[in-house]
C-alpha positions in Angstrom: -25.4 10.6 8.3 -26.1 14.2 9.4 -28.5 16.0 7.2 -27.1 19.3 6.0 -28.5 21.9 3.5 -26.8 21.5 0.2 -26.6 23.4 -3.1 -29.0 22.2 -5.8 -26.2 20.8 -7.9 -25.0 18.6 -5.0 -27.7 16.0 -5.7 -27.0 15.7 -9.5 -23.4 14.6 -9.3 -22.1 11.9 -11.5 -18.8 10.0 -10.6 -17.6 8.7 -14.0 -14.7 6.8 -12.4 -17.1 4.9 -10.1 -19.4 4.3 -13.1 -16.5 2.8 -15.0 -15.6 0.5 -12.2 -19.0 -1.3 -12.1 -18.5 -4.7 -13.8 -20.7 -5.2 -16.9 -21.8 -8.6 -15.5 -23.7 -7.2 -12.6 -27.4 -7.1 -13.0 -28.8 -6.1 -9.6 -27.3 -2.9 -8.1 -28.1 -1.0 -4.9 -26.7 2.6 -4.7 -26.5 3.9 -1.1 -26.8 7.6 -1.1 -28.2 7.8 -4.6 -29.2 11.5 -4.4 -31.4 12.2 -7.5 -30.4 8.9 -9.2 -28.0 10.3 -11.8 -25.5 7.4 -11.5 -28.1 4.7 -11.4 -29.8 6.3 -14.5 -26.6 6.0 -16.4 -26.1 2.3 -15.2 -29.6 1.5 -16.5 -28.9 3.3 -19.8 -25.8 1.2 -20.2 -27.9 -2.0 -19.6 -31.7 -1.5 -19.6 -32.2 -5.0 -18.2 -30.5 -4.1 -14.9 -32.4 -3.7 -11.7 -31.1 -0.5 -10.0 -32.4 0.5 -6.6 -31.3 3.5 -4.4 -31.2 4.5 -0.8 -31.5 8.2 0.0 -31.9 10.2 3.2 -33.2 13.4 1.5 -36.8 13.1 0.6 -36.9 15.7 -2.1 -33.9 14.1 -3.9 -35.4 10.7 -3.5 -38.6 11.8 -5.3 -36.5 12.7 -8.4 -34.6 9.5 -8.1 -37.8 7.4 -8.2 -38.4 8.6 -11.7 -35.0 7.2 -12.8 -34.5 4.0 -10.8 -36.5 0.9 -10.2 -36.9 1.4 -6.4 -35.8 4.1 -4.0 -35.9 3.7 -0.2 -35.9 6.8 2.0 -34.1 5.9 5.1 -31.0 6.6 7.3 -28.4 4.0 6.4 -26.9 4.2 9.9 -30.1 2.9 11.4 -31.9 0.8 8.7 -31.4 -1.4 5.7 -33.9 -1.5 2.8 -36.4 -4.3 2.5 -34.3 -6.3 0.0 -33.9 -10.0 0.1 -30.5 -10.9 1.7 -27.9 -12.2 -0.7 -29.8 -10.9 -3.8 -27.6 -8.0 -4.9 -24.7 -8.2 -7.3 -23.2 -4.8 -6.4 -23.6 -2.2 -3.7 -22.3 1.3 -4.4 -21.2 3.8 -1.8 -20.3 6.9 -3.8 -18.8 9.5 -1.4 -21.0 8.2 1.4 -18.8 6.4 4.0 -16.9 9.5 5.1 -20.3 11.0 6.2 -21.1 8.2 8.6 -20.5 7.9 12.3 -19.8 4.2 12.0 -19.0 3.2 8.4 -17.8 -0.3 9.4 -21.1 -1.1 11.0 -23.0 0.1 7.9 -20.7 -1.9 5.5 -21.1 -5.0 7.7 -24.9 -4.8 7.8 -25.3 -4.1 4.0 -22.8 -6.9 3.3 -25.7 -9.3 4.1 -27.6 -8.0 1.0 -24.7 -9.1 -1.4 -24.7 -12.4 -3.2 -21.7 -14.7 -2.4 -19.8 -13.4 -5.4 -21.1 -9.8 -5.1 -18.9 -6.8 -4.7 -19.1 -3.5 -3.0 -17.7 -0.4 -4.7 -16.8 2.8 -2.9 -15.4 6.2 -3.8 -13.6 7.9 -0.9 -11.6 11.1 -0.5 -8.0 10.8 0.4 -7.0 12.9 3.4 -3.3 12.2 2.6 -3.6 14.5 -0.5 -0.8 17.0 -0.6 -3.2 20.0 -0.3 -4.3 18.8 3.2 -0.8 18.0 4.2 0.4 21.5 3.1 -2.3 23.2 5.1 -1.5 21.0 8.1 2.1 22.2 7.9 0.8 25.7 7.9 -1.3 24.9 11.0 -4.6 25.3 9.2 -7.2 22.5 9.0 -10.4 24.4 7.9 -13.5 22.6 6.8 -14.8 23.6 3.4 -18.2 23.8 1.6 -17.1 20.8 -0.5 -14.1 18.7 -1.4 -11.7 16.8 0.8 -12.6 18.7 3.9 -16.3 18.9 3.3 -18.0 20.3 6.4 -20.3 17.2 6.5 -17.4 14.7 6.6 -17.2 12.8 9.9 -14.5 10.3 9.0 -11.2 10.8 7.1 -9.3 8.0 5.3 -6.0 7.3 3.7 -5.7 4.3 1.4 -4.3 2.2 4.2 -6.8 3.2 6.9 -9.7 2.6 4.4 -8.2 -0.8 3.6 -8.3 -1.7 7.3 -11.9 -0.6 7.5 -12.9 -2.8 4.6 -11.0 -5.8 6.0 -12.7 -5.3 9.4 -16.1 -5.1 7.7 -15.5 -8.5 6.0 -14.3 -7.4 2.6 -11.1 -8.0 0.6 -10.3 -4.5 -0.8 -8.7 -3.7 -4.2 -8.0 -0.2 -5.5 -9.7 0.0 -8.9 -8.9 3.5 -9.8 -7.4 6.8 -8.5 -8.4 10.3 -9.3 -5.1 12.3 -9.3 -4.4 16.0 -9.3 -1.0 15.8 -11.0 0.3 18.6 -8.8 2.2 16.8 -6.0 5.6 16.2 -7.4 7.0 19.7 -6.7 6.0 19.3 -3.0 7.5 15.8 -2.8 10.8 17.0 -4.3 11.0 19.8 -1.7 9.9 17.4 1.1 12.3 14.6 0.2 14.6 15.1 3.3 11.6 15.0 5.6 10.1 12.0 3.9 13.5 10.2 4.1 13.7 11.1 7.8 10.2 9.4 8.2 11.5 6.3 6.4 9.2 7.0 3.4 11.0 6.8 0.1 9.8 9.7 -2.1 9.1 7.3 -4.9 6.4 5.7 -2.7 5.1 9.1 -1.4 4.2 10.6 -4.8 1.1 8.5 -5.6 -0.8 8.8 -2.3 0.1 12.5 -2.0 -1.2 13.2 -5.5 -4.4 11.1 -5.2 -7.6 13.1 -4.5 -10.0 10.1 -4.4 -9.8 6.3 -4.5 -12.2 4.0 -6.1 -12.1 0.7 -4.1 -13.9 -2.6 -4.6 -14.4 -5.3 -2.0 -15.3 -9.0 -2.3 -16.8 -10.9 0.5 -14.5 -12.7 2.9 -15.8 -15.8 4.8 -17.8 -15.0 7.9 -15.9 -14.9 11.1 -17.5 -15.3 14.6 -17.7 -12.1 16.7 -15.3 -11.5 19.5 -12.0 -13.2 20.3 -11.1 -16.8 19.2 -11.9 -19.4 21.8 -8.4 -20.8 21.8 -5.6 -18.4 22.9 -2.6 -17.8 20.6 0.9 -16.4 21.3 1.8 -13.6 18.9 5.5 -12.6 18.6 7.0 -9.5 16.8 10.4 -8.0 16.6 10.2 -4.2 16.9 12.4 -1.5 15.5 9.8 1.1 14.6 7.4 2.0 17.4 5.2 4.1 15.1 4.7 1.2 12.7 3.9 -1.1 15.6 1.3 1.3 17.1 -0.5 2.0 13.8 -0.6 -1.6 12.6 -0.1 -4.7 14.7 -1.3 -3.1 18.0 -4.4 -1.8 16.3 -5.4 -5.3 15.3 -8.8 -6.1 16.8 -7.7 -9.5 18.0 -5.2 -7.7 20.3 -7.7 -5.2 21.7 -7.9 -4.8 25.5 -9.4 -8.0 27.0 -7.7 -10.3 24.5 -7.0 -13.8 25.7 -4.0 -13.9 23.4 -0.4 -13.4 24.5 1.7 -10.8 22.7 5.5 -10.9 23.0 7.4 -7.9 21.7 11.1 -8.3 21.2 13.1 -5.1 20.9 16.8 -4.4 20.3 17.4 -7.8 18.5 20.3 -8.3 16.2 18.4 -10.7 14.0 14.9 -12.1 13.7 16.2 -15.4 15.1 17.4 -13.8 18.3 13.9 -12.5 19.0 11.8 -15.4 17.7 13.9 -18.3 19.2 13.8 -16.6 22.6 10.0 -16.1 22.3 9.4 -19.8 21.5 10.8 -20.7 24.8 8.7 -18.0 26.6 5.4 -18.7 24.8 2.5 -19.8 27.0 0.2 -21.0 24.3 0.2 -24.1 22.0 0.3 -22.1 18.7 2.9 -19.4 18.1 2.4 -16.8 15.4 5.4 -14.7 14.3 4.2 -11.5 12.7 5.9 -8.4 11.5 5.3 -5.1 13.3 3.7 -3.5 10.2 1.0 -6.2 9.8 -2.6 -5.4 10.5 -4.7 -8.4 11.4 -8.4 -7.6 10.7 -11.4 -8.4 12.8 -12.0 -12.1 13.1 -8.4 -13.0 12.0 -7.6 -15.1 15.1 -10.7 -17.3 14.6 -10.1 -17.6 10.9 -6.5 -18.6 11.5 -7.4 -21.3 14.0 -10.0 -22.7 11.6 -7.6 -22.7 8.7 -4.7 -24.2 10.7 -6.9 -27.1 11.9 -8.2 -27.6 8.3 -4.5 -27.8 7.1 -3.6 -30.4 9.7 -6.7 -32.4 8.9 -5.7 -32.4 5.2 -1.9 -32.6 5.4 -1.1 -34.0 8.8 1.0 -32.2 11.4 2.0 -28.9 9.9 5.6 -27.7 10.3 5.0 -24.1 9.5 2.0 -22.1 8.1 1.6 -18.6 6.8 -0.5 -16.1 5.0 1.4 -16.0 1.7 3.7 -18.5 0.0 4.6 -20.2 -3.2 5.2 -23.5 -5.0 7.7 -24.1 -7.8 7.9 -26.7 -10.5 8.7 -27.1 -14.2 6.5 -24.2 -15.1 8.1 -21.8 -12.6 6.8 -20.3 -9.4 3.2 -20.1 -8.4 2.1 -17.7 -5.6 -0.5 -18.8 -3.0 -2.6 -16.8 -0.5 -4.5 -13.6 -0.1 -2.6 -10.5 1.2 -2.9 -6.8 0.7 0.7 -5.5 0.5 0.1 -1.8 0.9 -1.9 -0.9 -2.2 -1.2 -4.2 -4.1 -3.7 -7.0 -3.6 -2.4 -10.5 -4.0 -5.5 -12.7 -4.4 -4.5 -16.1 -5.7 -7.3 -18.4 -6.8 -5.9 -21.7 -5.5 -8.1 -23.4 -2.9 -6.8 -22.8 0.6 -5.3 -24.2 2.8 -2.7 -25.5 0.4 0.7 -27.1 0.6 3.6 -24.8 -0.3 7.3 -24.9 -0.9 8.0 -21.7 0.9 6.4 -18.8 2.8 6.8 -15.0 3.0 8.0 -13.8 6.4 5.0 -11.5 7.1 3.2 -14.2 9.0 4.7 -17.5 10.2 3.0 -19.9 12.5 4.4 -23.0 14.3 3.5 -25.2 17.2 5.3 -24.3 20.5 6.9 -27.7 20.6 8.3 -27.4 17.1 11.9 -28.7 16.4 12.4 -25.8 14.0 14.5 -22.8 14.9 15.3 -19.6 13.1 18.9 -19.0 11.8 20.6 -15.9 13.2 23.0 -15.8 10.3 20.2 -14.6 8.1 19.6 -11.4 10.0 16.1 -10.0 9.2 15.7 -11.4 5.7 14.8 -14.8 4.2 14.3 -16.5 7.5 10.9 -17.7 6.3 12.4 -19.4 3.2 15.0 -21.1 5.4 12.5 -22.2 8.0 10.4 -23.8 5.3 13.3 -25.6 3.8 14.2 -27.0 7.2 10.6 -28.0 7.8 10.3 -29.9 4.5 13.7 -31.7 5.1 12.2 -33.0 8.4 9.1 -34.2 6.5 6.8 -31.6 8.0 4.5 -29.9 5.5 4.4 -26.2 4.8 1.0 -24.7 4.4 -0.6 -21.4 3.1 -3.8 -20.5 5.0 -6.7 -18.3 3.9 -6.0 -15.6 6.5 -6.0 -12.2 4.7 -4.1 -9.4 6.3 -2.6 -6.0 5.5 1.1 -5.6 5.1 1.6 -1.8 5.6 5.3 -1.8 4.7 7.5 1.2 4.2 9.8 -1.2 2.2 10.5 0.1 -1.3 13.6 -1.6 -2.6 15.8 -4.6 -1.7 18.5 -3.3 0.6 22.1 -4.6 0.6 21.4 -6.6 3.8 18.9 -8.7 1.8 21.6 -9.8 -0.6 23.9 -10.6 2.2 21.2 -12.9 3.6 20.6 -14.3 0.2 24.3 -15.3 -0.2 24.2 -17.0 3.2 21.1 -18.9 2.4 22.5 -20.1 -1.0 25.6 -21.3 0.8 23.6 -23.0 3.5 21.5 -25.0 0.9 23.9 -25.7 -2.0 21.9 -28.8 -3.1 18.6 -26.8 -3.6 18.5 -25.3 -7.1 16.6 -23.4 -8.2 16.2 -21.7 -4.8 13.1 -19.6 -4.6 11.7 -17.1 -2.1 8.7 -14.8 -2.2 11.0 -12.2 -3.7 12.1 -14.3 -6.7 14.7 -16.9 -7.7 17.6 -16.3 -5.4 20.3 -18.2 -7.2 19.8 -16.1 -10.4 19.1 -12.8 -8.7 21.6 -10.0 -9.1 21.9 -7.1 -6.6 20.5 -3.9 -8.0 21.6 -0.5 -6.8 19.0 1.0 -4.6 17.5 4.0 -6.4 18.3 7.3 -4.8 15.7 9.6 -3.4 14.8 12.8 -5.1 16.9 14.7 -2.7 19.9 12.6 -3.8 18.9 13.4 -7.4 18.8 17.1 -6.6 22.2 17.0 -5.0 23.6 15.2 -8.0 22.0 17.8 -10.4 23.6 20.6 -8.3 26.9 18.8 -8.4 26.7 18.4 -12.1 25.9 22.1 -12.6 28.9 22.9 -10.4 31.1 20.6 -12.5 29.8 22.3 -15.7 30.3 25.7 -14.1 33.9 24.8 -13.1 34.6 23.6 -16.6 33.2 26.9 -18.0 35.3 28.9 -15.6 38.4 26.9 -16.7 37.6 27.6 -20.3 37.1 31.3 -19.6 40.4 31.5 -17.6 42.2 29.9 -20.5 40.6 32.3 -23.0 41.4 35.3 -20.9 45.1 34.1 -20.5 45.4 33.7 -24.3 43.8 37.1 -24.8 46.3 38.8 -22.4 49.2 37.0 -24.1 48.2 38.4 -27.4 47.8 41.9 -26.0 51.4 41.6 -24.6 52.6 40.4 -28.0 51.0 43.4 -29.8 52.5 45.9 -27.2 56.0 44.4 -27.7 55.6 44.6 -31.5 54.5 48.2 -31.4 57.5 49.1 -29.2 60.0 47.6 -31.6 62.3 49.7 -34.0 60.9 47.9 -37.0 57.3 48.9 -36.1 58.4 52.5 -35.5 60.3 52.6 -38.9 57.2 51.2 -40.5 55.0 54.0 -39.1 57.6 56.6 -40.3 57.7 55.2 -43.8 53.9 55.1 -43.8 53.5 58.7 -42.8 56.1 59.9 -45.4 54.3 58.1 -48.2 50.9 59.6 -47.1 52.4 63.2 -47.3 53.8 62.6 -50.7 
């Protein structure tokens, strides 16, 4: 963290949203970057039995904080950790701190050791995707400011997705607890709808991140993973139709960094997932083959965690037919989800012990042995091939397993497209004896296609068309009224030109003279 002169009020800030996110159960709290201890003071006022300690770089601010907190350690978080017993803290707070650090992942990982097994980390981070930053970028202006989103002391910038990747890499499972929104982005999103659609971002999905000024994010500890690459190489396979999504997600996964022992097979220009995956199985060099979508981010240590979980599943269930990161079982009480996955901003964190047997899997991650008898069905296109593969596996007596291998699905997917329902109909026809037939998207045999909501630009076009229709109706009514008026004028003119009207006027004038 770089020391900078700050106005006096800077050290007395109080983030009420971060305060509200602290669970009442926590009794031992460490606030990193505590300034003068205002937040910690409020936490102790809420529960006087709490132990609240602080870490602060500025000596003068730390002196004030010592009067409010139980302990204050003056140190640089990038170089040191406080002399606190490892595993003893219930909660560690990073309130507007991580964006000021050169290596926030390293700091999170080192301070993670101070947390109890069920402890949490809570962070507040500014969102560089906020519409005000985007607007200035479009104007060609990216100026640092004395405070705010572009504070001149910020060294790192985060969106919700990039911060989630950071948390996962540091060994935490992130969850967005709260958002501080400006309520001013909708007008920009409406005007930008054509551009968003061109970028494959549905405007409905764009509004929240463009309107959010700051995120409050919690993180629970993931199991430790050994450093470096897994000892056993894996073959990864992905079908690609969006190079930007591939570059920002799968190819940024640490297990695929330069020097990786793993094989990566990228299949482009395929007409179905089956075309790519079935070909890749024949090409694969390694014993285990992982089919992964291009918009998946596999966090640091994922390859080692996967191998450990796959071996545990086979030790528990026998030879596994297909394994994945997220799946489901179904029974008399309905469908139960299994697994831990961050699907954009939605965390699915199911409490069932893993690995666990499943009836089906989501397509985001699917793993098989290279010598598997299973193959993907090209008739299903790019949808529901996971559900089909699991049905085939179970019919062959090979168990389906959900592993504890958290990852991030950074999907642009907003609504079920018509192609999904075409695949659904084919799957239902293929398995007529399986009812109910479930997938991760719901019960397929009772699902009805829903119209895909239009974008705001579609809505704007429709509003314009409606106004034009109303205007055309008004013009028609006006023309009709004008024609009726002209007809009455002609009737009056004809009447005044008649002999009877002239005789009437003559009689009227004679009577007036008399």
